[in-house]
LOKE-968867 format. One record per residue (C-alpha): x, y, z; chain; residue in three letters; residue number from 1. Coordinates in steps of 0.25 Angstrom, whole numbers, m for minus. Example, Ala and Ser with C-alpha at 12.3 -4.5 7.8 and 13.67 -1.06 7.14 Angstrom:
<atom X="49" Y="m18" Z="31" ch="A" aa="Ala" i="1"/>
<atom X="55" Y="m4" Z="29" ch="A" aa="Ser" i="2"/>
END
This chain:
<atom X="m451" Y="m361" Z="296" ch="A" aa="Met" i="1"/>
<atom X="m437" Y="m356" Z="296" ch="A" aa="Arg" i="2"/>
<atom X="m431" Y="m370" Z="300" ch="A" aa="Lys" i="3"/>
<atom X="m439" Y="m376" Z="288" ch="A" aa="Ile" i="4"/>
<atom X="m433" Y="m366" Z="278" ch="A" aa="Cys" i="5"/>
<atom X="m419" Y="m367" Z="284" ch="A" aa="Leu" i="6"/>
<atom X="m420" Y="m382" Z="283" ch="A" aa="Leu" i="7"/>
<atom X="m425" Y="m382" Z="268" ch="A" aa="Leu" i="8"/>
<atom X="m414" Y="m372" Z="265" ch="A" aa="Leu" i="9"/>
<atom X="m404" Y="m381" Z="271" ch="A" aa="Thr" i="10"/>
<atom X="m409" Y="m393" Z="264" ch="A" aa="Ala" i="11"/>
<atom X="m409" Y="m386" Z="250" ch="A" aa="Leu" i="12"/>
<atom X="m395" Y="m381" Z="253" ch="A" aa="Leu" i="13"/>
<atom X="m390" Y="m395" Z="255" ch="A" aa="Phe" i="14"/>
<atom X="m397" Y="m401" Z="244" ch="A" aa="Cys" i="15"/>
<atom X="m389" Y="m393" Z="234" ch="A" aa="Gly" i="16"/>
<atom X="m376" Y="m397" Z="240" ch="A" aa="Cys" i="17"/>
<atom X="m369" Y="m410" Z="236" ch="A" aa="Gly" i="18"/>
<atom X="m356" Y="m416" Z="234" ch="A" aa="Ile" i="19"/>
<atom X="m353" Y="m421" Z="220" ch="A" aa="Glu" i="20"/>
<atom X="m340" Y="m426" Z="215" ch="A" aa="Lys" i="21"/>
<atom X="m337" Y="m421" Z="201" ch="A" aa="Gln" i="22"/>
<atom X="m326" Y="m427" Z="193" ch="A" aa="Ser" i="23"/>
<atom X="m318" Y="m417" Z="185" ch="A" aa="Pro" i="24"/>
<atom X="m321" Y="m418" Z="170" ch="A" aa="Lys" i="25"/>
<atom X="m309" Y="m425" Z="163" ch="A" aa="Lys" i="26"/>
<atom X="m305" Y="m417" Z="151" ch="A" aa="Leu" i="27"/>
<atom X="m294" Y="m427" Z="146" ch="A" aa="Lys" i="28"/>
<atom X="m284" Y="m437" Z="151" ch="A" aa="Ser" i="29"/>
<atom X="m270" Y="m432" Z="152" ch="A" aa="Leu" i="30"/>
<atom X="m258" Y="m439" Z="146" ch="A" aa="Asp" i="31"/>
<atom X="m246" Y="m441" Z="155" ch="A" aa="Phe" i="32"/>
<atom X="m233" Y="m448" Z="157" ch="A" aa="Thr" i="33"/>
<atom X="m229" Y="m456" Z="169" ch="A" aa="Val" i="34"/>
<atom X="m215" Y="m451" Z="173" ch="A" aa="Leu" i="35"/>
<atom X="m203" Y="m459" Z="179" ch="A" aa="Ala" i="36"/>
<atom X="m195" Y="m452" Z="189" ch="A" aa="Pro" i="37"/>
<atom X="m184" Y="m449" Z="180" ch="A" aa="Glu" i="38"/>
<atom X="m194" Y="m442" Z="171" ch="A" aa="Glu" i="39"/>
<atom X="m199" Y="m432" Z="182" ch="A" aa="Met" i="40"/>
<atom X="m194" Y="m418" Z="184" ch="A" aa="Pro" i="41"/>
<atom X="m183" Y="m419" Z="195" ch="A" aa="Glu" i="42"/>
<atom X="m191" Y="m409" Z="204" ch="A" aa="Glu" i="43"/>
<atom X="m203" Y="m418" Z="204" ch="A" aa="Leu" i="44"/>
<atom X="m196" Y="m431" Z="206" ch="A" aa="Leu" i="45"/>
<atom X="m190" Y="m424" Z="219" ch="A" aa="Asn" i="46"/>
<atom X="m204" Y="m421" Z="224" ch="A" aa="Val" i="47"/>
<atom X="m209" Y="m435" Z="221" ch="A" aa="Leu" i="48"/>
<atom X="m197" Y="m441" Z="228" ch="A" aa="Glu" i="49"/>
<atom X="m200" Y="m433" Z="241" ch="A" aa="Glu" i="50"/>
<atom X="m215" Y="m437" Z="240" ch="A" aa="Lys" i="51"/>
<atom X="m216" Y="m451" Z="235" ch="A" aa="Lys" i="52"/>
<atom X="m216" Y="m458" Z="249" ch="A" aa="Thr" i="53"/>
<atom X="m230" Y="m452" Z="251" ch="A" aa="Ser" i="54"/>
<atom X="m242" Y="m451" Z="242" ch="A" aa="Pro" i="55"/>
<atom X="m241" Y="m438" Z="234" ch="A" aa="Phe" i="56"/>
<atom X="m248" Y="m431" Z="222" ch="A" aa="Lys" i="57"/>
<atom X="m239" Y="m421" Z="215" ch="A" aa="Val" i="58"/>
<atom X="m239" Y="m412" Z="203" ch="A" aa="Thr" i="59"/>
<atom X="m228" Y="m405" Z="196" ch="A" aa="Tyr" i="60"/>
<atom X="m227" Y="m396" Z="184" ch="A" aa="Lys" i="61"/>
<atom X="m214" Y="m394" Z="175" ch="A" aa="Asp" i="62"/>
<atom X="m212" Y="m389" Z="161" ch="A" aa="Glu" i="63"/>
<atom X="m227" Y="m391" Z="157" ch="A" aa="Gly" i="64"/>
<atom X="m229" Y="m404" Z="163" ch="A" aa="Tyr" i="65"/>
<atom X="m237" Y="m409" Z="175" ch="A" aa="Leu" i="66"/>
<atom X="m232" Y="m420" Z="183" ch="A" aa="Tyr" i="67"/>
<atom X="m242" Y="m427" Z="192" ch="A" aa="Ile" i="68"/>
<atom X="m237" Y="m436" Z="203" ch="A" aa="Cys" i="69"/>
<atom X="m243" Y="m445" Z="212" ch="A" aa="Glu" i="70"/>
<atom X="m237" Y="m455" Z="222" ch="A" aa="Gly" i="71"/>
<atom X="m242" Y="m465" Z="231" ch="A" aa="Tyr" i="72"/>
<atom X="m232" Y="m465" Z="243" ch="A" aa="Gly" i="73"/>
<atom X="m225" Y="m477" Z="248" ch="A" aa="Glu" i="74"/>
<atom X="m229" Y="m491" Z="244" ch="A" aa="Gln" i="75"/>
<atom X="m224" Y="m503" Z="251" ch="A" aa="Lys" i="76"/>
<atom X="m220" Y="m511" Z="239" ch="A" aa="Ser" i="77"/>
<atom X="m216" Y="m510" Z="224" ch="A" aa="Ser" i="78"/>
<atom X="m226" Y="m512" Z="212" ch="A" aa="Gly" i="79"/>
<atom X="m235" Y="m500" Z="214" ch="A" aa="Tyr" i="80"/>
<atom X="m238" Y="m492" Z="201" ch="A" aa="Ser" i="81"/>
<atom X="m247" Y="m479" Z="199" ch="A" aa="Ile" i="82"/>
<atom X="m258" Y="m479" Z="188" ch="A" aa="Ala" i="83"/>
<atom X="m263" Y="m466" Z="182" ch="A" aa="Val" i="84"/>
<atom X="m278" Y="m468" Z="182" ch="A" aa="Lys" i="85"/>
<atom X="m282" Y="m454" Z="176" ch="A" aa="Asp" i="86"/>
<atom X="m275" Y="m441" Z="172" ch="A" aa="Leu" i="87"/>
<atom X="m284" Y="m431" Z="166" ch="A" aa="Tyr" i="88"/>
<atom X="m287" Y="m416" Z="164" ch="A" aa="Leu" i="89"/>
<atom X="m299" Y="m408" Z="169" ch="A" aa="Thr" i="90"/>
<atom X="m303" Y="m394" Z="167" ch="A" aa="Glu" i="91"/>
<atom X="m296" Y="m390" Z="180" ch="A" aa="Asn" i="92"/>
<atom X="m286" Y="m401" Z="184" ch="A" aa="Ala" i="93"/>
<atom X="m278" Y="m413" Z="180" ch="A" aa="Val" i="94"/>
<atom X="m283" Y="m426" Z="187" ch="A" aa="Tyr" i="95"/>
<atom X="m274" Y="m438" Z="190" ch="A" aa="Val" i="96"/>
<atom X="m278" Y="m451" Z="196" ch="A" aa="Asp" i="97"/>
<atom X="m267" Y="m462" Z="199" ch="A" aa="Thr" i="98"/>
<atom X="m268" Y="m475" Z="206" ch="A" aa="Glu" i="99"/>
<atom X="m257" Y="m483" Z="214" ch="A" aa="Leu" i="100"/>
<atom X="m257" Y="m497" Z="209" ch="A" aa="Leu" i="101"/>
<atom X="m251" Y="m508" Z="218" ch="A" aa="Gly" i="102"/>
<atom X="m242" Y="m519" Z="214" ch="A" aa="Pro" i="103"/>
<atom X="m250" Y="m531" Z="206" ch="A" aa="Gly" i="104"/>
<atom X="m251" Y="m544" Z="213" ch="A" aa="Asn" i="105"/>
<atom X="m241" Y="m551" Z="203" ch="A" aa="Ala" i="106"/>
<atom X="m232" Y="m539" Z="204" ch="A" aa="Glu" i="107"/>
<atom X="m219" Y="m542" Z="212" ch="A" aa="Lys" i="108"/>
<atom X="m216" Y="m531" Z="222" ch="A" aa="Thr" i="109"/>
<atom X="m206" Y="m527" Z="232" ch="A" aa="Glu" i="110"/>
<atom X="m208" Y="m523" Z="246" ch="A" aa="Ser" i="111"/>
<atom X="m202" Y="m509" Z="245" ch="A" aa="Leu" i="112"/>
<atom X="m208" Y="m495" Z="247" ch="A" aa="Val" i="113"/>
<atom X="m211" Y="m488" Z="234" ch="A" aa="Thr" i="114"/>
<atom X="m217" Y="m474" Z="231" ch="A" aa="Cys" i="115"/>
<atom X="m225" Y="m475" Z="218" ch="A" aa="Pro" i="116"/>
<atom X="m228" Y="m462" Z="211" ch="A" aa="Tyr" i="117"/>
<atom X="m232" Y="m457" Z="197" ch="A" aa="Ile" i="118"/>
<atom X="m228" Y="m445" Z="190" ch="A" aa="Val" i="119"/>
<atom X="m237" Y="m441" Z="178" ch="A" aa="Leu" i="120"/>
<atom X="m232" Y="m430" Z="168" ch="A" aa="Lys" i="121"/>
<atom X="m241" Y="m423" Z="159" ch="A" aa="Leu" i="122"/>
<atom X="m243" Y="m409" Z="152" ch="A" aa="Glu" i="123"/>
<atom X="m247" Y="m399" Z="162" ch="A" aa="Asp" i="124"/>
<atom X="m261" Y="m394" Z="160" ch="A" aa="Pro" i="125"/>
<atom X="m260" Y="m383" Z="170" ch="A" aa="Gly" i="126"/>
<atom X="m270" Y="m389" Z="180" ch="A" aa="Leu" i="127"/>
<atom X="m270" Y="m394" Z="194" ch="A" aa="Ser" i="128"/>
<atom X="m269" Y="m409" Z="196" ch="A" aa="Val" i="129"/>
<atom X="m279" Y="m417" Z="204" ch="A" aa="Val" i="130"/>
<atom X="m275" Y="m431" Z="209" ch="A" aa="Phe" i="131"/>
<atom X="m287" Y="m441" Z="210" ch="A" aa="Glu" i="132"/>
END
């Protein structure tokens, strides 16, 4: 009888457990500016120069602005670009989703090592950043 009760209790316990992926509730899309190296704060530019050969995700705050940076490390040719798929605000965080785009078939490329990265500048909402 004890074994049956224990078995039923265990079954009830596991029936109540489950893994469910919940997407964060998007409050609004955020406006941003993509910065060229000459537009970045010098301290941030120095950090990116050190990190650019490996994939990285960096945030930086300065004078009321948030800088979201993502790099894809060394690539074997020129012609790569980065697209911002989404940048939005939730109750608890800023979510960013970028994608590395390879050179197009018709695009002329050079066989040299490049280190593509993107820097997004936006007003600092005071929340953490989640890279998707």
